[in-house]
C-alpha positions in Angstrom: -67.6 61.6 1.9 -65.0 64.3 2.3 -63.1 62.0 4.6 -63.4 59.4 2.9 -61.3 61.3 0.2 -58.7 62.0 2.8 -58.9 58.4 4.3 -58.6 55.8 1.6 -55.4 54.0 1.5 -53.4 55.8 -1.2 -51.5 52.7 -2.0 -54.3 51.2 -3.1 -57.1 53.8 -3.9 -55.7 57.1 -6.5 -59.1 59.1 -5.5 -60.2 61.8 -8.2 -62.9 64.5 -6.7 -65.5 64.9 -9.1 -68.3 67.8 -8.5 -71.5 69.7 -10.1 -69.6 72.7 -8.6 -66.2 73.8 -7.3 -67.1 75.1 -5.0 -68.5 75.2 -1.4 -68.1 75.3 2.7 -66.3 71.7 2.8 -64.6 72.3 -0.9 -60.8 72.9 0.2 -60.7 70.0 2.9 -61.7 67.9 0.2 -59.5 68.3 -2.6 -56.8 68.5 -0.4 -56.0 65.1 -0.4 -57.7 64.4 -4.2 -55.4 63.2 -6.7 -57.5 65.8 -9.9 -60.7 67.5 -9.4 -63.1 67.8 -12.4 -66.1 70.1 -12.5 -69.3 69.2 -14.6 -71.8 72.1 -14.8 -75.4 71.7 -14.5 -78.1 74.3 -14.3 -81.3 71.9 -14.6 -81.9 68.0 -15.0 -84.4 68.9 -18.0 -81.9 71.0 -20.0 -80.7 69.5 -23.1 -76.6 70.7 -22.3 -77.2 68.4 -19.2 -77.1 65.0 -21.4 -73.8 66.0 -23.1 -72.5 67.2 -19.8 -72.9 63.5 -18.8 -71.2 62.3 -22.2 -68.5 64.4 -20.7 -68.1 62.9 -17.7 -68.7 59.4 -19.5 -65.6 60.0 -21.6 -63.6 61.4 -18.2 -64.4 57.9 -16.5 -63.1 56.2 -19.7 -59.8 58.2 -20.3 -58.7 57.6 -16.5 -59.6 54.1 -16.7 -62.2 54.8 -13.6 -63.0 51.8 -11.5 -65.1 52.5 -9.6 -67.4 55.9 -8.9 -68.9 56.3 -5.4 -72.2 59.4 -5.4 -72.6 60.7 -2.2 -76.0 62.4 -2.8 -79.0 63.3 -4.5 -78.0 65.4 -7.0 -74.6 63.3 -7.6 -76.5 59.8 -7.8 -79.3 61.3 -10.3 -76.9 62.4 -12.9 -72.9 60.2 -12.5 -74.6 57.1 -11.3 -75.8 57.1 -15.5 -72.8 58.3 -16.1 -70.4 55.5 -15.1 -72.7 53.1 -16.5 -72.6 54.7 -19.9 -68.9 54.8 -19.6 -68.6 51.0 -18.4 -67.4 51.9 -15.0 -67.0 48.2 -13.3 -67.8 49.0 -10.2 -71.0 52.2 -9.5 -72.0 52.8 -6.0 -74.4 55.4 -5.0 -75.4 56.2 -1.1 -78.6 57.3 0.7 -78.1 59.3 3.5 -81.4 60.4 4.6 -85.0 59.0 4.8 -86.9 61.5 1.8 -87.3 64.8 4.4 -87.2 67.6 2.1 -87.8 65.7 -1.2 -90.4 65.8 -3.8 -92.0 63.0 -4.9 -90.3 63.5 -8.4 -86.6 63.8 -6.9 -87.4 60.7 -5.2 -88.8 59.1 -8.2 -85.6 60.3 -10.4 -82.9 58.9 -7.4 -84.8 55.5 -7.1 -83.7 55.6 -11.3 -80.3 56.2 -10.8 -79.9 53.8 -8.4 -80.5 50.8 -10.9 -77.5 52.1 -12.6 -75.8 51.1 -9.1 -74.3 47.9 -7.8 -74.4 49.1 -4.8 -76.0 51.3 -2.5 -74.7 52.6 0.3 -77.0 53.4 3.4 -75.6 55.2 6.5 -78.5 53.3 8.8 -81.0 51.4 9.2 -83.7 53.5 8.7 -81.9 55.0 5.3 -82.0 51.0 4.0 -85.5 49.9 4.8 -86.4 53.3 3.1 -84.1 51.9 0.2 -86.0 49.1 0.8 -89.8 50.3 0.8 -88.8 52.2 -2.8 -88.5 48.8 -4.3 -84.6 48.5 -4.1 -83.3 45.3 -4.4 -82.3 44.0 -0.4 -79.2 42.4 -1.8 -77.9 45.8 -3.2 -78.2 47.8 0.0 -75.8 47.5 2.5 -75.4 49.9 5.6 -72.0 51.8 6.5 -72.4 54.0 9.2 -70.9 57.0 9.3 -68.1 57.9 11.2 -66.1 60.3 13.6 -62.7 62.2 14.2 -62.8 60.8 18.0 -59.6 63.1 18.5 -61.3 66.2 17.9 -63.5 65.4 21.1 -62.8 65.3 24.6 -65.5 63.9 27.2 -65.4 65.7 30.3 -66.6 65.1 34.0 -70.1 66.6 33.9 -71.1 69.2 36.7 -73.1 68.6 39.7 -75.9 71.2 37.8 -76.9 70.2 34.8 -78.4 73.3 32.7 -76.8 74.2 29.3 -78.8 72.3 26.7 -77.5 72.2 23.1 -79.0 71.1 20.3 -76.9 71.4 16.6 -78.9 71.5 13.8 -80.2 73.3 10.9 -82.6 75.4 11.4 -85.2 74.0 8.9 -88.3 72.4 8.8 -88.5 69.0 10.8 -85.8 69.2 12.9 -88.0 70.0 16.3 -86.9 73.6 16.9 -90.2 74.6 18.2 -90.9 71.4 20.5 -87.7 72.7 22.0 -89.1 76.0 22.7 -92.8 74.8 23.5 -91.0 72.6 26.2 -88.8 75.4 27.6 -91.2 77.0 29.8 -92.1 73.6 31.8 -88.5 73.5 32.3 -88.1 76.3 33.7 -90.4 76.5 36.1 -88.5 73.6 37.7 -85.1 74.7 36.8 -85.0 78.7 36.5 -81.6 78.9 35.1 -81.7 76.4 32.5 -80.2 78.0 29.2 -80.5 76.9 25.3 -78.1 77.3 23.1 -79.5 76.0 19.7 -76.1 76.1 17.3 -77.2 76.3 13.6 -78.5 78.5 11.0 -81.3 78.0 7.9 -84.8 79.0 6.6 -86.8 78.8 9.8 -84.3 81.3 12.1 -86.9 84.3 11.5 -89.7 82.1 12.7 -88.2 80.8 15.6 -86.8 83.5 17.1 -90.4 85.1 16.6 -91.8 82.4 18.8 -88.9 82.4 21.5 -90.3 86.0 21.6 -94.1 85.5 21.6 -93.6 83.0 25.1 -91.3 85.3 26.5 -88.3 83.4 26.8 -85.3 85.4 25.0 -83.3 85.6 28.1 -83.6 81.5 28.2 -82.3 81.3 24.4 -79.5 81.7 22.5 -79.1 81.6 18.3 -75.4 80.9 17.9 -75.8 80.4 14.2 -73.6 78.4 11.4 -70.3 77.1 13.7 -67.3 75.8 12.6 -66.0 75.1 16.1 -69.1 72.3 17.2 -66.8 70.3 19.2 -65.6 73.6 21.3 -69.8 74.3 21.8 -70.6 70.8 22.8 -68.0 70.7 25.6 -69.1 74.7 26.5 -72.4 72.5 27.4 -74.0 70.0 29.9 -77.0 67.9 28.1 -77.5 67.6 24.4 -81.5 67.1 22.9 -82.3 66.6 19.1 -86.5 66.2 18.9 -86.3 65.7 15.0 -89.6 64.4 13.5 -87.7 62.5 10.7 -84.1 61.5 10.8 -82.0 58.8 8.8 -78.4 58.9 10.9 -77.6 61.6 13.5 -74.2 63.1 13.4 -74.8 65.2 15.9 -75.8 62.7 18.4 -72.8 61.0 17.5 -70.4 64.1 18.3 -72.7 65.2 20.9 -72.1 61.6 22.8 -68.3 61.6 21.3 -67.6 65.3 23.8 -69.4 63.4 26.7 -72.8 64.4 27.0 -76.3 63.0 27.5 -78.9 62.9 25.5 -82.4 63.4 25.1 -83.7 62.9 21.7 -87.0 61.7 19.6 -87.3 57.8 19.1 -87.5 58.4 14.8 -85.1 56.6 12.5 -81.4 56.0 13.0 -81.7 57.9 16.1 -82.8 54.8 17.6 -80.3 52.8 16.7 -77.2 55.0 18.9 -79.9 55.9 21.2 -80.6 53.5 23.7 -82.5 53.8 27.0 -80.6 53.5 29.8 -77.4 53.4 28.1 -76.5 55.6 26.0 -79.6 58.6 26.3 -83.6 59.0 26.4 -85.9 58.5 24.2 -89.3 60.8 23.2 -91.8 60.8 20.7 -91.8 63.4 18.5 -93.6 66.6 19.0 -94.3 66.3 22.4 -92.9 69.0 24.6 -94.0 67.6 27.7 -92.0 64.1 27.2 -89.2 66.4 26.1 -89.4 68.4 28.7 -89.5 65.5 31.2 -87.1 63.8 29.4 -84.4 67.1 30.2 -85.9 67.5 33.5 -85.0 64.2 35.2 -81.0 64.5 33.8 -80.7 67.8 34.9 -82.6 66.7 38.2 -80.1 63.0 38.7 -76.2 64.0 37.9 -75.6 60.6 38.9 -78.2 59.2 35.7 -76.7 61.6 33.3 -73.3 61.0 34.1 -73.9 57.2 33.0 -75.6 57.8 30.1 -73.1 60.3 29.0 -69.8 57.4 29.7 -71.9 54.9 27.8 -72.6 56.8 24.9 -68.7 58.0 24.6 -68.5 54.2 24.6 -70.5 53.2 21.9 -68.9 56.0 19.3 -65.4 54.3 20.2 -66.4 51.1 19.6 -68.2 51.1 16.0 -68.3 54.4 14.7 -64.5 55.4 14.4 -63.4 57.1 10.7 -61.2 53.8 11.1 -64.2 51.1 10.8 -66.2 53.4 8.4 -63.5 53.5 5.8 -62.3 49.8 6.4 -66.2 49.3 5.5 -66.0 51.3 2.5 -62.5 49.9 1.1 -63.5 46.1 1.7 -67.0 46.7 -0.1 -64.9 48.4 -3.2 -61.9 45.2 -3.1 -65.6 42.9 -3.1 -67.2 44.0 -5.8 -63.7 44.5 -7.6 -63.1 40.9 -7.3 -66.5 40.3 -8.6 -66.6 42.0 -11.7 -63.3 43.1 -12.4 -60.5 40.7 -11.4 -57.3 41.8 -11.1 -58.2 45.7 -10.5 -58.8 45.7 -6.8 -55.3 47.2 -6.2 -54.3 50.3 -6.6 -57.4 51.5 -8.7 -59.0 54.9 -10.4 -61.5 55.8 -7.3 -64.0 58.6 -8.6 -65.7 60.5 -5.7 -68.6 62.6 -6.1 
């Protein structure tokens, strides 16, 4: 959504950024290209003040003659889609960027209710679209627009003859499969004693995972890099990328690794299967399978030619299918189609609210 705000054609769209909290790691980058920024702070969906804020948002939309409202995640879907409907915004677009991991039954139900106020819901992967259909959303309301990448940030390099540096970029939270990699490490180190594993990311599981590494006597083989803004540089310093997730809607981290020219070993779950194609862009293994993960990583460490071929296939895939230009073009086309259907004459120079 940040890149969408920055890249929509300013000759055709005036983009306003709307948020629940006017702060965050990506706020400045998103706000830089917005025509205006509005905040509608809430503390709880069960608070009476929340409905007052929703009415305020509806007035804000009417005052600015907003033509399109596009929400980007769980809380903005739940709050802003009903508010946009209250305002009579002609085109209302929701998003689904995950499957259901970490969401409570109540959150999923609330989001499903909010989707009834949307004309379209954009899923970032077929896996997310399938989840929407299982939740009862009409297929005709669902559009799949994969994530995009700024390919200029990633420069693929020729892989070295010895592949030993494994990187995993993911939040340290349940379901990402860090423990599976740690359990796989002894088998890998038995064959390749100089292998090293770098975990880029931070989160609630860090202390638990650090204890697990210590308990296995793997301190010298693992680096916990923490949160990193320089992911392209981290990837450029690695030889292999792995993501043994237990659930994944669409893996931006895998796309970034492909853009950096790294071969991939990842679990065959969700949207990962949409980008990691055996014998073309990477190796798929079963989730929660340390032995299978170790075999996949060792296979590439032992075969630089295969690793290089998979890396080249991955880079070619992201270049052809996952650029930001393609993502933005698809979203703009969706807006125009919906405006032509629901508000003829407003498809050019429209006011747009990104949430």
